[in-house]
ZADO-1210 file (C-alpha; in nm, 4 decimals, padded with zeros to 6 digits):
<atoms>
<atom x="01.3516" y="00.5195" z="-00.7468" code="MET" pos="1"/>
<atom x="01.0398" y="00.3006" z="-00.7751" code="LEU" pos="2"/>
<atom x="01.0381" y="00.2336" z="-00.3995" code="LEU" pos="3"/>
<atom x="01.0155" y="00.6050" z="-00.3208" code="LYS" pos="4"/>
<atom x="00.7332" y="00.6579" z="-00.5715" code="GLU" pos="5"/>
<atom x="00.5415" y="00.3677" z="-00.4168" code="TYR" pos="6"/>
<atom x="00.5960" y="00.5272" z="-00.0769" code="GLY" pos="7"/>
<atom x="00.4602" y="00.8610" z="-00.1985" code="LYS" pos="8"/>
<atom x="00.1465" y="00.6894" z="-00.3242" code="ALA" pos="9"/>
<atom x="00.0894" y="00.5311" z="00.0171" code="LYS" pos="10"/>
<atom x="00.1484" y="00.8677" z="00.1872" code="ALA" pos="11"/>
<atom x="-00.1176" y="01.0292" z="-00.0324" code="ARG" pos="12"/>
<atom x="-00.3595" y="00.7618" z="00.0856" code="LEU" pos="13"/>
<atom x="-00.2695" y="00.7912" z="00.4544" code="LEU" pos="14"/>
<atom x="-00.2516" y="01.1699" z="00.4891" code="ARG" pos="15"/>
<atom x="-00.6244" y="01.2474" z="00.4480" code="PRO" pos="16"/>
<atom x="-00.6977" y="00.9709" z="00.6990" code="LEU" pos="17"/>
<atom x="-00.4758" y="01.1396" z="00.9576" code="GLY" pos="18"/>
<atom x="-00.2084" y="00.8679" z="00.9709" code="PHE" pos="19"/>
<atom x="00.0733" y="01.0545" z="00.7900" code="GLU" pos="20"/>
<atom x="00.1902" y="01.4046" z="00.8901" code="PRO" pos="21"/>
<atom x="00.2412" y="01.6716" z="00.6270" code="GLN" pos="22"/>
<atom x="00.6027" y="01.7098" z="00.5189" code="ARG" pos="23"/>
<atom x="00.7331" y="01.9902" z="00.7408" code="ASN" pos="24"/>
<atom x="01.0989" y="02.0276" z="00.8396" code="THR" pos="25"/>
<atom x="01.0445" y="02.3408" z="01.0516" code="ASP" pos="26"/>
<atom x="01.0702" y="02.2424" z="01.4212" code="PRO" pos="27"/>
<atom x="00.8798" y="02.5561" z="01.5225" code="GLU" pos="28"/>
<atom x="00.5667" y="02.4346" z="01.3459" code="SER" pos="29"/>
<atom x="00.5994" y="02.0573" z="01.2969" code="ASN" pos="30"/>
<atom x="00.5710" y="01.9742" z="01.6679" code="GLY" pos="31"/>
<atom x="00.9369" y="01.9195" z="01.7568" code="GLU" pos="32"/>
<atom x="00.9675" y="02.2201" z="01.9884" code="TYR" pos="33"/>
<atom x="00.6205" y="02.1660" z="02.1366" code="ARG" pos="34"/>
<atom x="00.7303" y="01.8111" z="02.2128" code="LEU" pos="35"/>
<atom x="01.0289" y="01.9475" z="02.4077" code="LEU" pos="36"/>
<atom x="00.8045" y="02.1751" z="02.6134" code="ALA" pos="37"/>
<atom x="00.5659" y="01.8866" z="02.6825" code="TRP" pos="38"/>
<atom x="00.8507" y="01.6534" z="02.7834" code="LEU" pos="39"/>
<atom x="00.9685" y="01.9181" z="03.0300" code="ALA" pos="40"/>
<atom x="00.6364" y="01.8886" z="03.2139" code="SER" pos="41"/>
<atom x="00.6222" y="01.5107" z="03.2572" code="LEU" pos="42"/>
<atom x="00.6691" y="01.3450" z="03.5980" code="PRO" pos="43"/>
<atom x="00.8860" y="01.0682" z="03.4473" code="GLU" pos="44"/>
<atom x="01.1524" y="01.3291" z="03.3643" code="ARG" pos="45"/>
<atom x="01.2630" y="01.3600" z="03.7285" code="LYS" pos="46"/>
<atom x="01.4794" y="01.0472" z="03.7270" code="GLN" pos="47"/>
<atom x="01.6968" y="01.1679" z="03.4352" code="TYR" pos="48"/>
<atom x="01.9843" y="01.4150" z="03.4014" code="ASP" pos="49"/>
<atom x="02.0699" y="01.4760" z="03.0350" code="SER" pos="50"/>
<atom x="01.9794" y="01.5030" z="02.6652" code="VAL" pos="51"/>
<atom x="02.1687" y="01.3560" z="02.3676" code="VAL" pos="52"/>
<atom x="02.1565" y="01.5188" z="02.0208" code="ASP" pos="53"/>
<atom x="02.2978" y="01.2801" z="01.7568" code="VAL" pos="54"/>
<atom x="02.3598" y="01.4608" z="01.4292" code="GLY" pos="55"/>
<atom x="02.3739" y="01.7968" z="01.6045" code="ALA" pos="56"/>
<atom x="02.4772" y="01.9909" z="01.2936" code="ASN" pos="57"/>
<atom x="02.5227" y="02.3498" z="01.4174" code="MET" pos="58"/>
<atom x="02.3423" y="02.3016" z="01.7479" code="GLY" pos="59"/>
<atom x="02.0036" y="02.4601" z="01.6730" code="GLU" pos="60"/>
<atom x="01.8027" y="02.1757" z="01.8240" code="TRP" pos="61"/>
<atom x="02.0321" y="02.1548" z="02.1286" code="THR" pos="62"/>
<atom x="01.9821" y="02.5263" z="02.1926" code="ALA" pos="63"/>
<atom x="01.6041" y="02.4778" z="02.1789" code="ALA" pos="64"/>
<atom x="01.6279" y="02.1760" z="02.4101" code="ALA" pos="65"/>
<atom x="01.8348" y="02.3744" z="02.6614" code="MET" pos="66"/>
<atom x="01.5792" y="02.6578" z="02.6652" code="THR" pos="67"/>
<atom x="01.2949" y="02.4204" z="02.7463" code="ARG" pos="68"/>
<atom x="01.4616" y="02.1450" z="02.9496" code="LEU" pos="69"/>
<atom x="01.7528" y="02.3013" z="03.1381" code="LYS" pos="70"/>
<atom x="01.5132" y="02.4810" z="03.3816" code="PRO" pos="71"/>
<atom x="01.3750" y="02.1382" z="03.4819" code="THR" pos="72"/>
<atom x="01.7146" y="02.0335" z="03.6174" code="GLY" pos="73"/>
<atom x="01.8771" y="01.8510" z="03.3278" code="LEU" pos="74"/>
<atom x="02.2480" y="01.9155" z="03.3734" code="ALA" pos="75"/>
<atom x="02.4154" y="01.7719" z="03.0603" code="ARG" pos="76"/>
<atom x="02.3537" y="01.8229" z="02.6892" code="PHE" pos="77"/>
<atom x="02.5630" y="01.5979" z="02.4651" code="LEU" pos="78"/>
<atom x="02.6062" y="01.6936" z="02.0998" code="CYS" pos="79"/>
<atom x="02.7325" y="01.4254" z="01.8607" code="VAL" pos="80"/>
<atom x="02.8537" y="01.5680" z="01.5290" code="GLU" pos="81"/>
<atom x="03.1070" y="01.3857" z="01.3060" code="PRO" pos="82"/>
<atom x="03.1601" y="01.6616" z="01.0473" code="VAL" pos="83"/>
<atom x="03.4585" y="01.8670" z="01.1700" code="PRO" pos="84"/>
<atom x="03.3406" y="02.2142" z="01.0644" code="HIS" pos="85"/>
<atom x="02.9958" y="02.1586" z="01.2183" code="PHE" pos="86"/>
<atom x="03.1481" y="02.0182" z="01.5380" code="ALA" pos="87"/>
<atom x="03.3649" y="02.3294" z="01.5664" code="GLN" pos="88"/>
<atom x="03.0591" y="02.5514" z="01.5235" code="GLN" pos="89"/>
<atom x="02.8890" y="02.3607" z="01.8044" code="VAL" pos="90"/>
<atom x="03.1930" y="02.4055" z="02.0310" code="ARG" pos="91"/>
<atom x="03.2102" y="02.7769" z="01.9502" code="ASP" pos="92"/>
<atom x="02.8368" y="02.8268" z="01.9993" code="ARG" pos="93"/>
<atom x="02.8319" y="02.6686" z="02.3442" code="PHE" pos="94"/>
<atom x="03.1762" y="02.7719" z="02.4638" code="ALA" pos="95"/>
<atom x="03.0208" y="02.9610" z="02.7550" code="ALA" pos="96"/>
<atom x="02.7957" y="02.6669" z="02.8520" code="ASN" pos="97"/>
<atom x="02.9899" y="02.4059" z="03.0523" code="PRO" pos="98"/>
<atom x="02.6899" y="02.1716" z="03.0548" code="GLU" pos="99"/>
<atom x="02.7281" y="02.1152" z="02.6770" code="VAL" pos="100"/>
<atom x="02.9804" y="01.8594" z="02.5498" code="ALA" pos="101"/>
<atom x="03.0542" y="01.8043" z="02.1802" code="CYS" pos="102"/>
<atom x="03.1661" y="01.4595" z="02.0627" code="HIS" pos="103"/>
<atom x="03.3211" y="01.4556" z="01.7147" code="GLU" pos="104"/>
<atom x="03.2469" y="01.0891" z="01.6423" code="VAL" pos="105"/>
<atom x="03.0210" y="00.8831" z="01.4162" code="ALA" pos="106"/>
<atom x="02.7724" y="00.6680" z="01.6058" code="LEU" pos="107"/>
<atom x="02.6602" y="00.3332" z="01.4672" code="SER" pos="108"/>
<atom x="02.5785" y="-00.0207" z="01.5827" code="ASP" pos="109"/>
<atom x="02.9456" y="-00.1126" z="01.6274" code="SER" pos="110"/>
<atom x="03.2399" y="00.0517" z="01.7980" code="SER" pos="111"/>
<atom x="03.6109" y="00.0871" z="01.7373" code="GLY" pos="112"/>
<atom x="03.8332" y="00.2087" z="01.4569" code="GLY" pos="113"/>
<atom x="03.7499" y="00.4788" z="01.2072" code="PHE" pos="114"/>
<atom x="03.5065" y="00.5289" z="00.9219" code="ILE" pos="115"/>
<atom x="03.4995" y="00.7628" z="00.6244" code="GLU" pos="116"/>
<atom x="03.1992" y="00.9909" z="00.5943" code="ILE" pos="117"/>
<atom x="03.1175" y="01.2509" z="00.3340" code="THR" pos="118"/>
<atom x="02.9641" y="01.5919" z="00.3837" code="SER" pos="119"/>
<atom x="02.7804" y="01.8053" z="00.1304" code="ALA" pos="120"/>
<atom x="02.5732" y="02.1107" z="00.2125" code="GLY" pos="121"/>
<atom x="02.3900" y="02.0749" z="00.5410" code="GLY" pos="122"/>
<atom x="02.4679" y="01.7208" z="00.6450" code="GLY" pos="123"/>
<atom x="02.6838" y="01.4108" z="00.6283" code="ALA" pos="124"/>
<atom x="02.6455" y="01.0656" z="00.4802" code="ARG" pos="125"/>
<atom x="02.8417" y="00.7450" z="00.5121" code="ILE" pos="126"/>
<atom x="02.9101" y="00.6414" z="00.1533" code="ILE" pos="127"/>
<atom x="03.0588" y="00.3040" z="00.0711" code="GLU" pos="128"/>
<atom x="03.3768" y="00.2885" z="-00.1316" code="SER" pos="129"/>
<atom x="03.3097" y="00.3436" z="-00.5021" code="GLY" pos="130"/>
<atom x="02.9476" y="00.4540" z="-00.4530" code="ARG" pos="131"/>
<atom x="02.8305" y="00.7817" z="-00.5987" code="GLN" pos="132"/>
<atom x="02.6322" y="01.0326" z="-00.3913" code="PRO" pos="133"/>
<atom x="02.2570" y="01.0392" z="-00.4401" code="GLU" pos="134"/>
<atom x="02.0206" y="01.3104" z="-00.5636" code="ASN" pos="135"/>
<atom x="02.2537" y="01.4419" z="-00.8321" code="GLY" pos="136"/>
<atom x="02.4986" y="01.5959" z="-00.5857" code="THR" pos="137"/>
<atom x="02.8095" y="01.7144" z="-00.7665" code="SER" pos="138"/>
<atom x="03.1192" y="01.5243" z="-00.6622" code="ILE" pos="139"/>
<atom x="03.2968" y="01.8624" z="-00.6442" code="LYS" pos="140"/>
<atom x="03.0865" y="01.9600" z="-00.3426" code="THR" pos="141"/>
<atom x="03.1736" y="01.6441" z="-00.1495" code="ILE" pos="142"/>
<atom x="03.4287" y="01.6458" z="00.1327" code="ALA" pos="143"/>
<atom x="03.5533" y="01.3274" z="00.2979" code="THR" pos="144"/>
<atom x="03.6319" y="01.3010" z="00.6686" code="HIS" pos="145"/>
<atom x="03.7882" y="01.0151" z="00.8647" code="ARG" pos="146"/>
<atom x="03.6242" y="00.9986" z="01.2061" code="VAL" pos="147"/>
<atom x="03.6208" y="00.7618" z="01.5022" code="ALA" pos="148"/>
<atom x="03.3379" y="00.5074" z="01.5163" code="LEU" pos="149"/>
<atom x="03.1494" y="00.4405" z="01.8381" code="SER" pos="150"/>
<atom x="02.8119" y="00.3358" z="01.9759" code="THR" pos="151"/>
<atom x="02.5657" y="00.5365" z="02.1789" code="GLY" pos="152"/>
<atom x="02.6033" y="00.2888" z="02.4627" code="ASP" pos="153"/>
<atom x="02.9770" y="00.3611" z="02.4799" code="ASP" pos="154"/>
<atom x="02.9079" y="00.7347" z="02.4806" code="LEU" pos="155"/>
<atom x="02.6510" y="00.7115" z="02.7606" code="VAL" pos="156"/>
<atom x="02.8790" y="00.4917" z="02.9715" code="ARG" pos="157"/>
<atom x="03.1779" y="00.7230" z="02.9204" code="ALA" pos="158"/>
<atom x="02.9757" y="01.0302" z="03.0195" code="GLU" pos="159"/>
<atom x="02.8040" y="00.8552" z="03.3102" code="GLY" pos="160"/>
<atom x="02.4662" y="01.0084" z="03.2265" code="VAL" pos="161"/>
<atom x="02.0998" y="00.9041" z="03.2314" code="LYS" pos="162"/>
<atom x="01.9463" y="01.0612" z="02.9185" code="PRO" pos="163"/>
<atom x="01.5832" y="01.1709" z="02.9304" code="TRP" pos="164"/>
<atom x="01.5723" y="01.2234" z="02.5542" code="LEU" pos="165"/>
<atom x="01.7896" y="01.0963" z="02.2686" code="ILE" pos="166"/>
<atom x="01.7298" y="01.2715" z="01.9365" code="LYS" pos="167"/>
<atom x="01.8733" y="01.1087" z="01.6209" code="ILE" pos="168"/>
<atom x="01.8951" y="01.2844" z="01.2830" code="ASP" pos="169"/>
<atom x="02.1479" y="01.0971" z="01.0691" code="CYS" pos="170"/>
<atom x="02.0294" y="01.1041" z="00.7069" code="ASP" pos="171"/>
<atom x="01.9219" y="00.7417" z="00.6745" code="GLY" pos="172"/>
<atom x="02.1634" y="00.5894" z="00.9263" code="HIS" pos="173"/>
<atom x="01.9246" y="00.6470" z="01.2170" code="ASP" pos="174"/>
<atom x="01.8447" y="00.2764" z="01.2624" code="LEU" pos="175"/>
<atom x="02.2139" y="00.1837" z="01.2915" code="ARG" pos="176"/>
<atom x="02.2580" y="00.4590" z="01.5505" code="VAL" pos="177"/>
<atom x="01.9452" y="00.3449" z="01.7349" code="LEU" pos="178"/>
<atom x="02.0734" y="-00.0125" z="01.7554" code="ARG" pos="179"/>
<atom x="02.3936" y="00.1187" z="01.9108" code="GLY" pos="180"/>
<atom x="02.1858" y="00.2467" z="02.2045" code="PHE" pos="181"/>
<atom x="02.0339" y="-00.0979" z="02.2778" code="ALA" pos="182"/>
<atom x="02.1779" y="-00.1313" z="02.6300" code="ALA" pos="183"/>
<atom x="02.0837" y="00.2278" z="02.7125" code="THR" pos="184"/>
<atom x="01.7247" y="00.1684" z="02.6023" code="LEU" pos="185"/>
<atom x="01.7080" y="-00.1561" z="02.7977" code="ARG" pos="186"/>
<atom x="01.8582" y="-00.0225" z="03.1212" code="GLN" pos="187"/>
<atom x="01.7985" y="00.3555" z="03.1353" code="ILE" pos="188"/>
<atom x="01.4714" y="00.3841" z="02.9378" code="ARG" pos="189"/>
<atom x="01.5030" y="00.7252" z="02.7663" code="PRO" pos="190"/>
<atom x="01.2517" y="00.8758" z="02.5258" code="VAL" pos="191"/>
<atom x="01.3674" y="00.8487" z="02.1633" code="ILE" pos="192"/>
<atom x="01.3137" y="01.0782" z="01.8659" code="GLN" pos="193"/>
<atom x="01.4431" y="00.9885" z="01.5202" code="PHE" pos="194"/>
<atom x="01.3955" y="01.1225" z="01.1700" code="GLU" pos="195"/>
<atom x="01.2421" y="00.8943" z="00.9073" code="TYR" pos="196"/>
<atom x="01.2706" y="01.0095" z="00.5445" code="CYS" pos="197"/>
<atom x="01.3593" y="00.9077" z="00.1890" code="ASP" pos="198"/>
<atom x="01.7264" y="00.8602" z="00.2837" code="PHE" pos="199"/>
<atom x="01.6130" y="00.5391" z="00.4545" code="TRP" pos="200"/>
<atom x="01.5254" y="00.3903" z="00.1149" code="ALA" pos="201"/>
<atom x="01.8664" y="00.4881" z="-00.0236" code="VAL" pos="202"/>
<atom x="02.0462" y="00.3230" z="00.2694" code="GLU" pos="203"/>
<atom x="01.8338" y="00.0055" z="00.2656" code="GLY" pos="204"/>
<atom x="01.6829" y="00.0884" z="00.6071" code="MET" pos="205"/>
<atom x="01.3179" y="00.0204" z="00.6943" code="ARG" pos="206"/>
<atom x="01.0763" y="00.1685" z="00.9478" code="LEU" pos="207"/>
<atom x="00.9491" y="-00.1890" z="00.9914" code="ARG" pos="208"/>
<atom x="01.2847" y="-00.2913" z="01.1400" code="ASP" pos="209"/>
<atom x="01.3086" y="00.0133" z="01.3668" code="ALA" pos="210"/>
<atom x="00.9605" y="-00.0499" z="01.5068" code="CYS" pos="211"/>
<atom x="01.0377" y="-00.4181" z="01.5565" code="GLY" pos="212"/>
<atom x="01.3626" y="-00.3356" z="01.7378" code="PHE" pos="213"/>
<atom x="01.1870" y="-00.0885" z="01.9673" code="LEU" pos="214"/>
<atom x="00.8917" y="-00.3182" z="02.0380" code="ALA" pos="215"/>
<atom x="01.1363" y="-00.5895" z="02.1393" code="GLY" pos="216"/>
<atom x="01.2724" y="-00.3527" z="02.4047" code="LEU" pos="217"/>
<atom x="00.9269" y="-00.2654" z="02.5382" code="GLY" pos="218"/>
<atom x="00.8833" y="00.0665" z="02.3585" code="TYR" pos="219"/>
<atom x="00.5666" y="00.2135" z="02.2082" code="ALA" pos="220"/>
<atom x="00.5987" y="00.4145" z="01.8853" code="THR" pos="221"/>
<atom x="00.4283" y="00.7408" z="01.7900" code="PHE" pos="222"/>
<atom x="00.4173" y="00.9725" z="01.4910" code="LYS" pos="223"/>
<atom x="00.4804" y="01.3381" z="01.5695" code="LEU" pos="224"/>
<atom x="00.2161" y="01.5882" z="01.4559" code="PHE" pos="225"/>
<atom x="00.2223" y="01.9648" z="01.5242" code="PRO" pos="226"/>
<atom x="-00.0150" y="01.9348" z="01.8217" code="ASP" pos="227"/>
<atom x="00.0067" y="01.5728" z="01.9348" code="ARG" pos="228"/>
<atom x="00.1610" y="01.2288" z="01.9271" code="LEU" pos="229"/>
<atom x="-00.0320" y="00.9542" z="01.7480" code="LEU" pos="230"/>
<atom x="00.0422" y="00.5982" z="01.8599" code="ARG" pos="231"/>
<atom x="00.0961" y="00.3490" z="01.5796" code="PHE" pos="232"/>
<atom x="00.1852" y="-00.0137" z="01.5352" code="ARG" pos="233"/>
<atom x="00.3787" y="-00.0873" z="01.2203" code="PHE" pos="234"/>
<atom x="00.1778" y="-00.1656" z="00.9113" code="ASN" pos="235"/>
<atom x="00.3346" y="-00.2023" z="00.5632" code="PRO" pos="236"/>
<atom x="00.1270" y="00.0974" z="00.4537" code="LEU" pos="237"/>
<atom x="00.3399" y="00.3120" z="00.6872" code="PHE" pos="238"/>
<atom x="00.6617" y="00.2371" z="00.4937" code="GLU" pos="239"/>
<atom x="00.6270" y="00.5584" z="00.2925" code="THR" pos="240"/>
<atom x="00.9801" y="00.7041" z="00.3320" code="PHE" pos="241"/>
<atom x="00.8019" y="01.0357" z="00.3807" code="GLY" pos="242"/>
<atom x="00.9737" y="01.2890" z="00.6073" code="TYR" pos="243"/>
<atom x="00.8472" y="01.2684" z="00.9657" code="GLN" pos="244"/>
<atom x="00.9679" y="01.2360" z="01.3222" code="ASN" pos="245"/>
<atom x="00.9065" y="00.9120" z="01.5076" code="ILE" pos="246"/>
<atom x="00.8886" y="00.9170" z="01.8868" code="ILE" pos="247"/>
<atom x="00.9377" y="00.6071" z="02.1018" code="ALA" pos="248"/>
<atom x="00.8704" y="00.5849" z="02.4745" code="ALA" pos="249"/>
<atom x="00.8909" y="00.3014" z="02.7282" code="PRO" pos="250"/>
<atom x="00.5568" y="00.1240" z="02.7469" code="SER" pos="251"/>
<atom x="00.5513" y="00.1683" z="03.1248" code="GLU" pos="252"/>
<atom x="00.5421" y="00.5510" z="03.1025" code="PHE" pos="253"/>
<atom x="00.1896" y="00.6553" z="03.2040" code="ALA" pos="254"/>
<atom x="00.2251" y="00.9911" z="03.0265" code="SER" pos="255"/>
<atom x="00.2367" y="00.8080" z="02.6908" code="PHE" pos="256"/>
<atom x="-00.0509" y="00.5692" z="02.7591" code="SER" pos="257"/>
<atom x="-00.3069" y="00.7197" z="02.5218" code="GLY" pos="258"/>
<atom x="-00.3633" y="00.6382" z="02.1564" code="GLU" pos="259"/>
<atom x="-00.3337" y="01.0124" z="02.0887" code="SER" pos="260"/>
<atom x="-00.1367" y="01.2339" z="02.3280" code="VAL" pos="261"/>
<atom x="-00.2110" y="01.6066" z="02.3068" code="SER" pos="262"/>
<atom x="00.0460" y="01.8842" z="02.3606" code="PHE" pos="263"/>
<atom x="-00.2302" y="02.1138" z="02.4908" code="ARG" pos="264"/>
<atom x="-00.0742" y="02.3718" z="02.7197" code="GLY" pos="265"/>
<atom x="00.2827" y="02.2967" z="02.6097" code="ALA" pos="266"/>
</atoms>
């Protein structure tokens, strides 16, 4: 796809300048787990009670979040996983942990009814009727699931929680999921983490729109690096579709006030 190739060219320009992280999907070394440890230390955390993991897969990230954040007093960990066999693995994994709840639903920017999703390999995609899967995936490896559709706001209201952190990893549907948390972001003010990658180009999603949505709610945006957060304001050069984690925090949080926020000591 020409759009992806154009994005790669921009990434090659930005990376030596320190504005684009290296592609690294390992949370142990790309900063994701250091971010959790740093978030556990912040004074703003004290007014919150939970964590939400959207696109929980098999629960690896939730387990890491529990290790680092449960000792600080967070009492609820909500896993959202629409693929039935992954949701069952989450339930089995945390069967002895009453503070973990698994919701087998698909989150989006609208609620009600059901939607068909497909799963192949390690994740799930919402594929419109008649559309073929991307990246040469064999149709024989595709499984279709009919799951309930909801919004993050509905989930938060039903659980009665105040999330400190909402992590979204939904293979290109992250912006739709983010928009479904609009009331939560406006009223509760959690920290947000979402994955930005080449699936966004496939789904017609843009980092520009995510940053605009968040700015409209009074959020500052940061790129996650292994040792720090780097504040950024959207520029068309940043629409690279290169894999990275974007962090958003309420502008009023003093802990996020710097242009570059170090994880030193975390």
